[in-house]
Structures are given as structure tokens and as C-alpha cells.
C-alpha positions as CSV (number, residue, x, y, z in Angstrom):
1,X,104.8,133.1,97.3
2,X,101.1,133.5,96.5
3,X,98.6,135.7,94.8
4,X,95.2,136.8,96.0
5,X,92.8,139.6,95.3
6,X,89.2,140.6,94.9
7,X,87.9,142.8,92.1
8,X,85.5,145.5,93.1
9,X,82.9,144.7,90.4
10,X,81.9,141.4,92.0
11,X,82.8,142.0,95.6
12,X,82.4,145.7,96.1
13,X,85.0,148.4,96.8
14,X,84.7,148.1,100.6
15,X,85.4,144.4,100.7
16,X,88.3,144.8,98.3
17,X,89.8,147.4,100.6
18,X,89.4,145.2,103.7
19,X,90.8,142.1,102.0
20,X,93.9,143.9,100.7
21,X,94.6,145.4,104.1
22,X,94.2,142.0,105.8
23,X,96.5,140.4,103.2
24,X,99.3,142.9,103.6
25,X,99.2,142.7,107.4
26,X,99.2,138.9,107.4
27,X,102.1,138.7,105.0
28,X,104.4,141.0,107.0
29,X,103.3,139.5,110.4
30,X,104.3,136.1,109.1
31,X,107.7,137.3,108.1
32,X,107.4,137.6,104.3
33,X,109.9,139.9,102.6
34,X,107.4,142.1,100.9
35,X,104.3,142.4,98.8
36,X,103.4,143.7,95.4
37,X,100.1,145.5,94.9
38,X,98.5,145.5,91.4
39,X,97.2,147.2,89.7
40,X,97.2,151.0,90.2
41,X,94.2,151.5,88.0
42,X,91.1,149.6,86.8
43,X,92.0,150.4,83.2
44,X,93.1,147.1,81.7
45,X,93.8,145.9,78.1
46,X,94.0,142.5,76.7
47,X,94.5,141.7,73.0
48,X,94.1,145.4,72.2
49,X,90.6,145.5,73.8
50,X,89.4,147.1,77.0
51,X,88.6,144.8,79.9
52,X,85.4,146.3,81.3
53,X,84.2,143.6,83.8
54,X,87.4,143.3,85.9
55,X,88.4,146.0,88.4
56,X,91.4,145.2,90.5
57,X,92.9,148.7,90.7
58,X,93.5,151.0,93.6
59,X,92.0,153.7,91.5
60,X,89.2,153.7,89.0
61,X,89.5,154.2,85.3
62,X,89.6,158.0,85.8
63,X,92.5,157.6,88.3
64,X,90.2,158.6,91.2
65,X,91.2,156.8,94.5
66,X,89.1,153.8,95.6
67,X,88.9,152.8,99.3
68,X,91.6,150.2,98.6
69,X,94.2,152.9,98.2
70,X,93.7,154.3,101.7
71,X,93.7,150.8,103.3
72,X,96.9,149.8,101.4
73,X,98.6,153.1,102.5
74,X,97.5,152.5,106.1
75,X,98.8,148.8,106.1
76,X,102.2,149.7,104.7
77,X,102.6,152.5,107.2
78,X,102.5,150.0,110.0
79,X,104.9,147.4,108.6
80,X,105.7,144.9,109.8
81,X,102.8,144.9,112.2
82,X,100.5,147.2,114.1
83,X,101.6,148.0,117.7
84,X,100.2,145.6,120.3
85,X,100.0,146.9,123.9
86,X,99.8,143.4,125.4
87,X,103.3,142.2,124.3
88,X,105.0,140.4,127.2
89,X,108.2,141.5,128.9
90,X,111.2,139.7,127.4
91,X,114.6,139.1,129.0
92,X,117.4,138.8,126.4
93,X,120.3,136.7,127.6
94,X,123.7,136.7,125.9
95,X,126.2,134.1,127.1
96,X,129.8,135.0,126.1
97,X,133.3,133.6,126.6
98,X,136.2,135.5,125.2
99,X,134.0,137.2,122.6
100,X,135.7,140.6,122.3
101,X,135.8,140.2,118.5
102,X,132.0,140.1,118.1
103,X,130.3,141.2,121.3
104,X,130.3,144.9,120.3
105,X,128.3,144.1,117.2
106,X,125.9,142.0,119.2
107,X,125.4,144.8,121.8
108,X,124.9,147.4,119.1
109,X,122.1,145.3,117.6
110,X,120.5,144.8,121.0
111,X,120.6,148.5,121.6
112,X,118.6,149.1,118.4
113,X,115.9,146.6,119.2
114,X,112.4,148.0,118.5
115,X,110.4,146.5,121.4
116,X,108.5,148.2,124.2
117,X,109.5,146.2,127.2
118,X,112.8,144.2,127.4
119,X,116.0,143.8,129.3
120,X,119.4,142.6,128.3
121,X,121.5,140.3,130.6
122,X,125.0,139.5,129.5
123,X,126.5,136.5,131.3
124,X,130.3,136.6,131.1
125,X,131.4,133.0,131.5
126,X,134.9,133.7,132.8
127,X,136.3,135.7,129.9
128,X,140.0,136.6,130.0
129,X,139.9,139.3,127.3
130,X,138.2,142.7,127.0
131,X,134.7,141.3,126.7
132,X,133.4,142.7,130.1
133,X,134.8,146.2,129.4
134,X,133.0,146.3,126.1
135,X,129.7,145.3,127.6
136,X,129.9,147.8,130.4
137,X,130.1,150.6,127.8
138,X,126.6,149.7,126.6
139,X,125.0,149.9,130.0
140,X,123.6,146.4,129.9
141,X,123.3,144.2,133.0
142,X,126.6,142.2,133.3
143,X,126.9,139.1,135.4
144,X,130.4,137.7,135.7
145,X,130.9,134.0,136.5
146,X,133.7,131.5,136.7
147,X,134.1,129.5,133.5
148,X,131.4,126.8,133.8
149,X,130.3,126.2,130.3
150,X,127.5,127.4,128.0
151,X,124.6,125.6,129.8
152,X,125.6,126.9,133.2
153,X,125.8,130.5,131.8
154,X,122.3,130.1,130.2
155,X,120.9,129.0,133.6
156,X,122.5,132.0,135.3
157,X,120.7,134.2,132.8
158,X,117.5,132.3,133.3
159,X,117.5,132.8,137.1
160,X,118.3,136.5,136.7
161,X,115.6,137.1,134.1
162,X,112.5,139.2,135.1
163,X,110.6,138.7,131.9
164,X,107.9,136.1,131.1
165,X,109.9,135.2,127.9
166,X,113.6,134.5,128.0
167,X,115.3,135.0,124.6
168,X,118.8,133.7,123.9
169,X,121.2,135.0,121.4
170,X,124.9,134.1,120.8
171,X,127.6,136.7,121.4
172,X,128.6,136.3,117.7
173,X,125.1,137.2,116.4
174,X,123.4,140.6,115.8
175,X,119.6,140.7,116.0
176,X,117.3,142.3,113.5
177,X,115.5,145.4,114.9
178,X,112.1,143.5,115.0
179,X,113.5,140.2,116.3
180,X,111.7,140.4,119.7
181,X,108.5,141.6,118.1
182,X,108.2,138.6,115.8
183,X,109.1,136.2,118.6
184,X,106.6,137.7,121.0
185,X,103.9,137.7,118.3
186,X,104.4,134.0,117.7
187,X,104.0,133.3,121.5
188,X,100.8,135.3,121.6
189,X,99.3,133.4,118.6
190,X,100.0,129.9,119.9
191,X,100.6,127.9,123.1
192,X,104.2,127.1,122.1
193,X,106.7,127.0,125.0
194,X,109.6,127.9,122.7
195,X,110.0,129.9,119.5
196,X,113.0,130.1,117.1
197,X,113.9,131.9,114.0
198,X,116.4,132.3,111.2
199,X,120.1,132.8,111.6
200,X,121.9,134.1,108.5
201,X,125.5,135.0,107.8
202,X,126.1,138.8,107.4
203,X,126.9,139.7,103.7
204,X,129.8,141.8,104.8
205,X,131.7,139.0,106.6
206,X,135.1,138.0,105.3
207,X,135.4,135.5,102.4
208,X,136.3,132.7,104.7
209,X,133.4,133.2,107.0
210,X,131.1,133.3,104.0
211,X,132.5,129.9,102.9
212,X,131.9,128.5,106.3
213,X,128.3,129.8,106.1
214,X,127.9,127.6,103.0
215,X,129.4,124.5,104.7
216,X,127.8,121.7,106.7
217,X,127.7,121.7,110.5
218,X,126.2,125.2,111.0
219,X,123.2,125.8,113.2
220,X,120.0,124.9,111.4
221,X,116.3,124.6,112.5
222,X,114.2,121.5,111.9
223,X,110.5,122.1,111.1
224,X,107.6,119.6,111.3
225,X,105.4,122.1,109.5
226,X,105.5,125.8,108.5
227,X,105.1,127.0,112.1
228,X,105.9,124.0,114.3
229,X,109.5,123.1,115.0
230,X,111.3,120.0,116.2
231,X,114.5,121.9,117.0
232,X,115.5,125.5,117.1
233,X,119.2,126.5,117.2
234,X,120.6,128.2,120.3
235,X,121.8,131.3,118.5
236,X,118.1,132.4,118.0
237,X,115.7,130.9,120.4
238,X,113.2,132.0,123.1
239,X,111.2,130.2,125.7
240,X,108.6,130.8,128.3
241,X,110.5,131.2,131.6
242,X,108.0,128.9,133.4
243,X,108.6,126.1,131.0
244,X,112.4,126.3,131.3
245,X,112.0,126.2,135.1
246,X,109.7,123.3,135.0
247,X,112.3,121.1,133.3
248,X,115.1,122.3,135.5
249,X,116.8,124.6,133.0
250,X,119.7,123.6,130.7
251,X,121.8,120.5,131.4
252,X,125.3,121.7,132.6
253,X,127.1,118.7,131.0
254,X,126.7,120.5,127.6
255,X,129.5,123.1,128.0
256,X,129.9,124.2,124.4
257,X,127.2,122.7,122.2
258,X,124.2,120.3,122.3
259,X,122.3,122.3,125.0
260,X,119.7,123.6,122.5
261,X,119.0,120.1,121.1
262,X,118.7,118.7,124.6
263,X,116.3,121.4,125.9
264,X,114.1,121.0,122.8
265,X,113.8,117.3,123.4
266,X,113.0,117.7,127.0
267,X,110.3,120.3,126.4
268,X,108.7,118.2,123.6
269,X,108.9,115.1,125.9
270,X,106.5,116.9,128.2
271,X,104.0,117.1,125.3
272,X,104.7,120.8,124.7
273,X,105.3,122.3,121.3
274,X,108.0,124.5,119.7
275,X,107.1,127.2,117.2
276,X,109.0,128.9,114.4
277,X,108.7,132.6,113.3
278,X,109.9,133.3,109.8
279,X,110.3,137.0,110.7
280,X,112.5,136.5,113.7
281,X,116.1,136.7,112.3
282,X,119.6,137.3,113.6
283,X,122.8,137.9,111.6
284,X,125.1,135.1,112.7
285,X,128.9,135.5,112.2
286,X,130.6,132.2,111.3
287,X,134.1,130.9,111.9
288,X,136.6,132.9,109.9
289,X,139.4,130.3,109.6
290,X,139.8,126.6,108.9
291,X,141.3,126.0,112.3
292,X,138.4,127.6,114.1
293,X,135.9,125.6,111.9
294,X,137.7,122.4,112.6
295,X,137.7,123.0,116.4
296,X,133.9,123.9,116.2
297,X,133.1,120.7,114.4
298,X,135.1,118.5,116.7
299,X,133.2,120.1,119.6
300,X,129.9,119.3,117.8
301,X,131.0,115.7,117.5
302,X,131.6,115.7,121.3
303,X,128.1,117.1,121.8
304,X,126.6,114.4,119.6
305,X,128.3,111.8,121.8
306,X,126.9,113.4,124.9
307,X,123.4,113.6,123.4
308,X,123.5,109.9,122.3
309,X,124.6,108.9,125.8
310,X,121.6,110.7,127.3
311,X,119.1,110.0,124.5
312,X,120.2,106.7,123.0
313,X,116.7,105.8,121.7
314,X,116.9,108.8,119.3
315,X,119.9,107.4,117.5
316,X,120.1,104.4,115.3
317,X,122.5,101.5,115.7
318,X,125.2,103.3,113.7
319,X,125.0,106.3,116.0
320,X,123.1,108.7,113.7
321,X,120.2,110.9,114.6
322,X,117.1,110.7,112.4
323,X,115.0,113.9,112.6
324,X,111.2,113.6,112.2
325,X,111.1,117.0,110.5
326,X,113.0,118.7,107.7
327,X,116.2,120.6,108.0
328,X,116.4,124.1,106.6
329,X,119.4,126.2,106.0
330,X,122.5,126.6,103.7
331,X,125.5,124.3,103.7
332,X,123.5,121.0,104.0
333,X,125.3,118.1,102.4
334,X,123.5,116.9,99.3
335,X,123.0,113.2,98.4
336,X,124.7,111.8,95.3
337,X,121.5,111.7,93.3
338,X,119.0,114.5,93.4
339,X,115.6,113.3,94.5
340,X,113.6,116.5,94.1
341,X,110.5,116.2,92.0
342,X,108.0,118.9,91.0
343,X,104.4,117.8,91.2
344,X,102.4,119.5,88.4
345,X,99.1,117.6,88.6
346,X,97.4,115.2,86.3
347,X,97.9,116.5,82.7
348,X,99.7,119.5,84.2
349,X,96.5,120.8,85.7
350,X,97.8,121.7,89.2
351,X,97.6,125.6,89.4
352,X,100.4,125.8,92.0
353,X,103.1,123.2,91.7
354,X,104.9,121.8,94.8
355,X,108.4,120.3,95.3
356,X,108.5,116.8,96.7
357,X,111.9,115.8,98.3
358,X,111.8,112.3,99.6
359,X,114.4,111.2,102.1
360,X,117.6,109.7,100.5
361,X,117.9,106.0,100.5
362,X,120.7,104.0,102.1
363,X,123.2,104.1,99.3
364,X,122.5,107.8,98.8
365,X,123.0,108.6,102.5
366,X,126.2,106.5,103.0
367,X,128.7,109.1,101.7
368,X,127.0,111.7,104.0
369,X,128.0,109.8,107.2
370,X,131.2,110.5,109.0
371,X,131.8,106.8,109.4
372,X,132.0,106.6,105.6
373,X,135.7,107.5,105.9
374,X,136.2,104.5,108.2
375,X,134.7,102.3,105.4
376,X,137.1,103.8,102.9
377,X,140.0,103.2,105.3
378,X,138.9,99.6,105.7
379,X,138.8,99.1,101.9
380,X,142.3,100.7,101.7
381,X,143.5,98.2,104.3
382,X,142.1,95.2,102.4
383,X,143.7,96.5,99.2
384,X,147.1,96.8,100.9
385,X,146.7,93.2,102.0
386,X,146.7,92.5,98.3
387,X,150.5,92.9,98.4
388,X,150.6,89.7,100.3
389,X,147.8,88.0,98.4
390,X,147.1,89.6,94.9
391,X,143.5,88.4,94.6
392,X,142.6,91.0,97.2
393,X,143.4,93.6,94.7
394,X,139.9,92.8,93.4
395,X,138.7,95.2,96.1
396,X,140.5,98.1,94.6
397,X,137.7,99.0,92.2
398,X,135.3,99.3,95.1
399,X,137.8,101.5,96.9
400,X,138.0,103.8,93.8
401,X,134.2,103.9,93.6
402,X,133.9,104.9,97.3
403,X,136.5,107.6,96.8
404,X,134.8,108.9,93.7
405,X,131.5,108.9,95.5
406,X,132.9,111.1,98.2
407,X,134.5,113.5,95.7
408,X,131.3,113.8,93.6
409,X,129.2,114.3,96.8
410,X,131.5,117.0,98.1
411,X,131.5,119.0,94.8
412,X,127.7,118.5,94.3
413,X,127.1,120.0,97.7
414,X,129.5,122.9,97.1
415,X,127.9,123.7,93.8
416,X,124.8,124.8,95.8
417,X,126.7,127.5,97.5
418,X,125.5,131.1,96.8
419,X,127.6,134.2,97.2
420,X,126.6,137.9,96.6
421,X,127.0,138.6,92.9
422,X,128.0,142.2,93.6
423,X,130.8,141.2,95.8
424,X,132.6,138.5,93.8
425,X,133.4,138.0,90.1
426,X,132.4,134.6,88.5
427,X,136.0,133.4,88.7
428,X,136.3,134.4,92.4
429,X,132.9,132.8,93.2
430,X,134.1,129.6,91.6
431,X,137.3,129.7,93.7
432,X,135.2,130.1,96.8
433,X,133.1,127.1,95.9
434,X,136.3,125.1,95.7
435,X,137.1,126.2,99.3
436,X,133.5,125.2,100.3
437,X,134.1,121.8,98.7
438,X,137.2,121.4,100.9
439,X,135.2,122.3,104.0
440,X,132.6,119.7,103.0
441,X,135.3,117.1,102.9
442,X,136.9,118.3,106.2
443,X,133.7,118.6,108.2
444,X,132.8,114.9,108.5
445,X,136.4,114.0,109.5
446,X,136.3,116.6,112.3
447,X,132.9,115.5,113.4
448,X,134.1,111.8,113.4
449,X,137.1,112.7,115.5
450,X,134.8,114.3,118.2
451,X,132.5,111.4,118.1
452,X,135.2,108.7,118.4
453,X,137.1,110.6,121.2
454,X,134.0,110.7,123.3
455,X,132.6,107.2,122.8
456,X,130.1,107.6,120.0
457,X,131.4,104.7,117.9
458,X,129.8,102.1,115.7
459,X,131.1,99.4,118.1
460,X,129.6,101.0,121.2
461,X,127.2,99.0,123.3
462,X,124.5,100.3,125.7
463,X,122.7,98.4,128.3
464,X,123.3,95.4,130.5
465,X,126.9,94.2,131.2
466,X,125.5,90.7,131.8
467,X,125.2,88.2,128.9
468,X,122.5,85.6,128.3
469,X,122.5,82.7,125.9
470,X,121.5,84.3,122.5
471,X,118.8,81.7,121.6
472,X,115.0,82.1,121.3
473,X,113.3,81.8,124.7
474,X,109.7,81.4,125.7
475,X,109.1,82.5,129.3
476,X,106.9,80.6,131.7
477,X,103.2,81.6,131.8
478,X,102.4,84.2,134.3
479,X,99.0,84.7,136.0
480,X,98.1,87.7,138.0
481,X,96.0,90.8,138.3
482,X,94.6,92.3,135.1
483,X,96.4,95.2,133.5
484,X,96.0,96.7,130.1
485,X,98.5,95.2,127.6
486,X,99.9,98.5,126.5
487,X,100.5,99.5,130.1
488,X,102.3,96.3,130.8
489,X,104.5,96.9,127.7
490,X,105.3,100.4,128.9
491,X,106.3,99.0,132.2
492,X,108.7,96.6,130.6
493,X,110.0,99.4,128.3
494,X,110.6,101.7,131.3
495,X,112.5,98.9,133.1
496,X,114.7,98.3,130.1
497,X,115.5,102.0,129.9
498,X,116.2,102.1,133.7
499,X,118.8,99.4,133.2
500,X,120.5,101.6,130.6
501,X,119.3,99.6,127.6
502,X,118.1,101.2,124.3
503,X,114.5,100.1,124.0
504,X,112.4,100.6,120.9
505,X,108.7,100.1,120.2
506,X,107.4,98.0,117.3
507,X,105.3,99.6,114.6
508,X,101.7,98.9,113.6
509,X,102.6,96.2,111.2
510,X,105.6,94.6,113.1
511,X,105.3,91.1,114.6
512,X,107.2,92.2,117.7
513,X,106.4,94.6,120.5
514,X,109.7,95.7,122.0
515,X,113.3,95.6,120.8
516,X,116.5,95.8,123.0
517,X,119.2,97.2,120.8
518,X,122.6,95.5,121.3
519,X,124.7,97.4,118.8
520,X,125.4,97.6,115.1
521,X,125.4,93.8,114.6
522,X,122.7,92.4,116.8
523,X,119.7,93.0,118.9
524,X,116.8,91.1,120.6
525,X,113.0,91.4,120.3
526,X,110.1,90.7,122.5
527,X,106.6,89.6,121.8
528,X,103.8,89.5,124.4
529,X,100.5,87.5,124.3
530,X,97.7,88.2,126.8
531,X,94.5,86.4,127.6
532,X,91.9,87.4,130.2
533,X,91.2,84.5,132.5
534,X,88.2,86.0,134.3
535,X,87.7,87.3,137.9
536,X,90.1,90.2,137.2
537,X,93.1,88.0,136.4
538,X,95.2,87.7,133.3
539,X,97.5,85.2,131.7
540,X,100.7,86.6,130.1
541,X,103.1,84.7,127.8
542,X,106.4,86.4,126.7
543,X,108.8,85.3,124.0
544,X,112.1,86.8,123.0
545,X,114.6,86.0,120.3
546,X,117.9,87.4,119.0
547,X,118.1,89.2,115.7
548,X,121.2,89.5,113.5
549,X,121.2,91.9,110.6
550,X,121.5,90.3,107.2
551,X,124.5,92.5,106.2
552,X,126.5,90.9,109.1
553,X,126.0,87.4,107.7
554,X,127.0,88.6,104.2
555,X,130.2,90.2,105.6
556,X,131.1,87.2,107.7
557,X,130.5,84.9,104.7
558,X,132.7,87.0,102.5
559,X,135.5,87.0,105.0
560,X,135.3,83.3,105.5
561,X,135.3,82.7,101.7
562,X,138.4,84.9,101.3
563,X,140.2,83.3,104.2
564,X,139.6,79.8,102.9
565,X,140.7,80.7,99.4
566,X,143.8,82.4,100.7
567,X,144.7,79.3,102.8
568,X,144.3,77.1,99.7
569,X,146.6,79.4,97.7
570,X,149.2,79.3,100.5
571,X,148.8,82.9,101.7
572,X,148.8,81.8,105.4
573,X,149.2,85.2,107.0
574,X,146.4,86.8,104.9
575,X,144.2,83.9,105.6
576,X,144.7,84.2,109.4
577,X,144.0,88.0,109.3
578,X,140.8,87.5,107.4
579,X,139.8,84.6,109.7
580,X,140.5,86.8,112.7
581,X,138.3,89.5,111.4
582,X,135.5,87.0,110.8
583,X,135.8,85.7,114.3
584,X,135.8,89.2,115.8
585,X,132.6,89.9,113.9
586,X,131.0,86.7,115.2
587,X,132.1,87.4,118.7
588,X,130.6,90.8,118.5
589,X,127.3,89.3,117.3
590,X,127.2,86.9,120.3
591,X,128.1,89.7,122.7
592,X,125.4,92.2,121.4
593,X,122.7,89.5,121.1
594,X,123.6,88.1,124.6
595,X,123.5,91.5,126.2
596,X,120.2,92.5,124.6
597,X,118.6,89.1,125.6
598,X,119.9,89.7,129.1
599,X,118.3,93.2,129.1
600,X,114.9,91.8,128.2
601,X,115.1,89.1,130.9
602,X,116.1,91.6,133.6
603,X,113.2,93.9,132.6
604,X,110.8,91.0,132.8
605,X,112.1,90.0,136.2
606,X,111.9,93.6,137.5
607,X,108.3,93.8,136.4
608,X,107.4,90.7,138.5
609,X,106.4,88.6,135.4
610,X,108.5,85.6,136.5
611,X,107.2,85.2,140.0
612,X,104.2,83.0,139.5
613,X,104.0,80.0,137.2
614,X,101.1,77.9,136.0
615,X,100.8,74.7,133.9
616,X,101.0,75.2,130.1
617,X,97.5,73.6,129.8
618,X,95.9,76.7,131.2
619,X,96.0,78.3,127.8
620,X,95.0,77.1,124.4
621,X,98.0,76.0,122.2
622,X,100.3,78.9,121.4
623,X,100.1,80.3,117.9
624,X,103.5,80.9,116.3
């Protein structure tokens, strides 16, 4: 929301008219909801006195039209934007599987699209209901395939498309009439290879679907700026056909979800950018039952596992994705403590305030993680062991705090839900928020189930199956042809990834260059020193060492202390259980550090940095 204008006393009536027309066109072309024009006349009063040196009106003091009135009328008559004859041809692809409940609404919206040159291709992915018969009634091109999954259907539509732009919409979504116009306009303004837009739940959906629309796990977009996106959801996205073909289309392993995230990452990996149009919008129907919502979220958990297997470096050791941009949409889980702050300037002098929302800290983010429920289960197990050894009941307050944190977080998130005031009474809206709170509690459990069933666990390990002794190691000096240090590090990094390891780069202030992630408990790091030895040769020294996270030592120390205390008090069984848990943790540390050390060694060997050795005296003494 902004305000801008020019008065005709200082800038002239012609410039006032041109500025107003430009402003109106720009607002609607960018997707704003509307514009207010003030004032109608130049006749203004303040404090009971005439304002004579300020003329913002569309008419003068005598109500005679100024040029601004004609320009405003002309701009509003061409809302949302003036016709552009060079708009590209667009192929709209709808992938559907047993979608007879919503495909008619989708097709009806597609038939009403206001765009000069487009085609509609419906790919029926082996439906067994009346989906195909409904599509035939609308006259769209129908391609029937055996059931091969969402990505396969998207690729079929891509190969059949004749347009330069391929726009995808889900079968349970209905596009706005100007959907393609806004998408095409964004493509014409920038060199983006993909453009996305909003997806909003229809206000006339049933009450359960509206509750799901206010719950976590729905498709949202991630923006790096107002117009540049990191991710655009599959229910409302469009791409340049040439770009999709260049990366080989969609990955067929993503049969129900995750395909949109994967294609966005692959396109951005090429150095291309994704855009976002605030005017491109579809009405997206959400699941209308708890059972359907549960099944969807379990499927999303599976998609997360597949994405982590393909893109492990984008996930942290706990298996969670960290976006570089900001998520937009309703139903997002809220941290326990609100962190939003409004900047008002020094002494309140900022004319336009801005909202600053820092990322939540560790303790704020913990209750948002699906694995938080595993932590609660662990605390409950330790509390139950208190039946055998009462001192363990001391953990029960921590269990209560964890449960209370979950409850508070769920209801804090549900309180942000918004329902149409004209549709529900205050009491009914409150009841719906209680349902939303239940869905907030259910969603991470469903997502956790999908993640665990398909291998995305906190105890997973990626990389080498071989183990090396997890102790610091300095590799023999290597002398060979000169190569830029960053290129040599990239080669080692690529070799680590080729072996299936998760390789991370150090930051500008880190005292390490590469890290091989072993798992949640341990990893190993690599540091490289380079010296030019003249005549186009180079001396390289490499050092690696294991790294164990401090929280692991704290946990092992606590288990050891409890085990020893239980043994002293005669609780032998409890002592053995706690000792076994501590030994399992230490074994896991050794395994993860050993595997990551082995991954570094294998990468160094594959890059040929252990083939030639020279005496240590060639270099000056090594600096620690």
C-alpha cells in the first residue's frame, strides 16, 4: 500500500494526468487489488480555511474537468492492463487422476480465460472414474495415459505442448480469468524461466476445506524478493518450454508431490531465475476431510524423503530444509514467541514503517519440527522408567513443559486462522479454529510418518559405507601442476558428492574449507593450505579432523551420570538400560565420524592428491 500524487500547481496539469495514468496502470499490472483516486476537486479546506496552493483534484474548483480526469477514465477502462499484441502462445496443462469431483470446475475456469492465444491439454493419468467423460464435454485436448504418476503426466503434457510457455494447474484448482495474462506479462518483463502466482481457497468451499486451507502443509510460494521466487507451487506455475526441455523435464520418481520443488531447484542450479506475479491467481480447493488431509500430508512426508535423497546438501543433519527466502501463505505454523517488530525510525521519524520478522531461534523452532514428537516420546519413556527407579521422575516436569509447548504452539497458530465474517458467527468461527488447532497437531505426525517410512530419519547416514579411524589426520605433502585453490576445492567437493556424501562449503569466517556430514551426531572437516613453488608447480597440504556436536557430549554425560547413580542405588536394570543408550550414542558418533573421515580420504585419493610425496622440509613449518 502506498500513496503518490502530483498537484497541478507545481507540476502542471499535463504532468499530473500522465503520472496518474502511469500509476494506475502500474498498480493493476503488478497485481494490486485496486486504487483510490483523490480528490475529485481542487477545493480543499483545512482548519476552516481554503487551501489555495494545493491542487490535487481531477476537476478544478469550479468542477470543470482537468486532463487528469480523462487519463484516469482511460486507465480504469483498460484494467488490469492494456492489450499487448506480442503475448506468447501458452499451453495450459492439467494433470488429473480420478478428479471427477473438481475437474468440471477447473475446466469451466479454463474456458473463461481471457487470453488471445492458448491451448488446454488435459492429461488423464489412468483415471477410473468419469474424469475423461467430463473433459470431453468441454472440447479440450485429452491425452489418456496409464497411471504413471504426476511427474510423468506433466512430461506428457510438456511434449504435447505447442506454446512457448507451458502453464501447469492442478485439477482441483480454478484459474482467475486473467491468470495467463499476468503470467505472460511477467515473462515479458524479465528473463525468468518460470513464473508462479497465488493459490487461494475458494470462499464457498465446505467448512472442513476452509479449515484445511488454514492449516500447515498446503502449497505455498517462497520469495527471495517481491518478484523473485525460490519456489513456486505446482498448482500455479508456468515455465518456458525450452528451459524445461533443457533440464529433461520433471523427474518421474515424484509420483504425487515434490516434483515442483525439484524442478525449481534444477532450474535455479543452472543459474536461471524464477519470478512471481502477484496478479496470477487460482482458486485452489483443499482436502475436505481429515482422512484426505492425513493421506496428503503422509504423501508430502514421502516427497520430503525423496527430495532429501536427491538433494541431501539442502537439508540439515536433522533432515529439515532451510529456505533462503520467506514463505508466504496461510496456515503456516507460528513459533512459540512472536518475533515480529515494527521499525518506526529514530524518534518515530520513519514515514513508512516496516515489519521485521527475524527467523525463529532453535528453542522457538523445536516445537515446529515433526521430530519434536519423538522427543516427547523419549521423555515419556524415561518417565516410565521412573517406575523402576523413582529419581527418573525428575524428568516429568520437562515432559510437561514439552507437552505444554506443543499445545501452546498449536493454538497460537490456529488463532491466526481467518474465516469470512459473513459466513460464520463468532461462536462458529471459534469452533472452526479449534478444528484448525487439531489439524495443526495432526499434520506434523502425518508428515513424520511419511518421512520415517521412506528413510528420512534423524539417524540416517549418507555417504561412504567404509569407515576410517576418527582421529585428526594430516595428509602427506603433494607437489604437482598449479591449479587455483578454489578449483581444487571444487574438485574435492565434486568427488565427495559423487561418492554419495553430503559435502558442505565453509563460510567466509570459518577456519575450515569443506565438511563431510556424517549424520546428526558427527561429521568431519577439511582444511587445505597451498603454496606456489615456482615453475608452474604447487605444494598442497590437507588436514582433516572429526567433529562431534556439543549436545551429543552433554547427552552422553547425562546418561552416564544417571546410569552410575542408578547402579549405586541398586537399580540394576535401569542402570543397564541407560548405559546401553549411552553406548549406542557413542557407537553412532564413531560410525558417523568414521564414515565422514573415509569420505574425505576417498575424495582426496580420487583427485590424485596422494600420488606424489615430498619431504616435509620443502615447506616452512605448518601454522596451526
